[in-house]
Phi, psi and omega in degrees: 000129181284176183297314182288331175296322178296318180297318180295320183294336184279346183275074176266116185273320185229131176249119180206165182214127171233144186210133178265352181281123184279000184258343185286126179259320181222138180224128177268123181293128183284117178233130182298126179059017179059029180251120182253134182299133176295125182096001178294154180266134176248119182253124177241119183270168175300140183084010179227162167219150179241126179258117183264120180257124180237116179054044173086358181235152177291117180269323182195158173240116184264131174271175183309134181154186178241131186233155173254124182281122176231080185255014183051042182230065180293118190302311185295315181296316182295327179288317179296317178291340183275004179302320182290348176259016181073038180063022173255111183292137177281355181256107185244140178221144178221155175232122174253124174270131181242126178281121182256008176286174176282136172259106189258170175058035171278137188263147172223159178190158180273113179294333177231156181298150175262127179276130180219140178272127183236141182293328184273321188245003183078223178275123181238156178253121183249146170240145183217153175205165180176206181221168179206167179226146180227161174224147172272111183256345176229086185302319181297315180294318180298319180295316181289319190274329187242311190281314185070233180255016178298129183281339179214110184245127183240167183299329182297338182280348182233353187298320180295320179296316179293322179299317179297323177296319181291319179297318176298320180293318182288330175298316178294318182295320179294321179292324183278341184287330182054045179257132179298150182303323181288345182254004183298318183301327181280354184238017179305313185296316181294318179296318179296321179294319179296319180296317181301320179291317184290332185258359183303318182295323180295321179288321182297332179299340180251009180082018182247158172232131174278097187279337179202140178224123185238129172264113180278323182197142168236114187253146177272161176299152181304322182293327177289320178297322178295322178296322178293319178297319181294320178297321179295320179297315181293329176294324178290328181280352185307316177262098186297325181296312180291327179294321178297317177299320180296317180296320179297316180298321179290335182277349185302311182301320180288321182293329181295337180276350183273163177303138181103340175055223184293334177297317178297325179296316181299315180295318180296319180295318180297315180294318181296315181297320180295314180295321178297317179294318179298316182294315179298319180295318180296320181291320179294320179296319181292324179292322179291321182292336181295339181270355181260165182289333183264024184295148178285157178301151182300325180298319179297320180298316181293323178299320178297318180295321179296323179296315179295321180296322178297320179297321178297320179295314181295330179280358179075021184267344175225156180281160181299320181296321179293322179296313181298320182293315181291324178297316179299321180295317181293319181294331180291343181269354181282000000 
């Protein structure tokens, strides 16, 4: 670049920044040789702050508005005086634009399970994930502490660091909440609010504010989820009479496709309802008889239940897996 090209490049009248990229946090305005024309206009829009650097130090932080730069750095004069420095002016000025809007939909998640002691399941391993939002509330501190001299700083450059801070915070919050694993879903909002308060100081040290923290899910290990499903199934089987009726109702669509059509369904329903009633009656009678002096031995009662359960299987009213599971449960009581 020639001498007159340098002079032309220094006549910057307006300094401003517009950006469509939702990831940019800090942008350094490109100025040739870092020399800004004395009297130039600096435009700062809503959602922005401008950090003015003069001779290597933060001189001022500008909020939204229009400013006139008066840095005693007249370009032509400084260049002429800069001949003895090899045309490098000793008077340097820079402007960093800092986005002060919210950066939303940032993701967090636990890379490894979180260990938690639970009253129902003992020690369980939990995984969690969600999203969060941040704001730069102290542009000068953020520039000094995180950005440095980076000319373009984006959320991807700090997201892993923030995620580790959040994971550490939620581990502490889950331990301090003393919430049972089965009740975690009902307490997502409270746990998130506690974490936001507890970690606010850590974010503030970097000029940031955690404006929103969302827990999307806290999941239990697969084996615990299977145990919960099994418990729910056994709860449904608790009333055998109603369970038999439920099985018959579910079998209607399949039975309608078999020979005999709806007539077969009627007979099957009648037989199923009768067997269900008989089984429920037999079980209730045996339970009542157990409280009397003339009660039958416990083994006979279980044999009767097994017999009734066998009839349900043969009648096609319960699945083989359900029969085996209930049979195993009854035999364990002998």
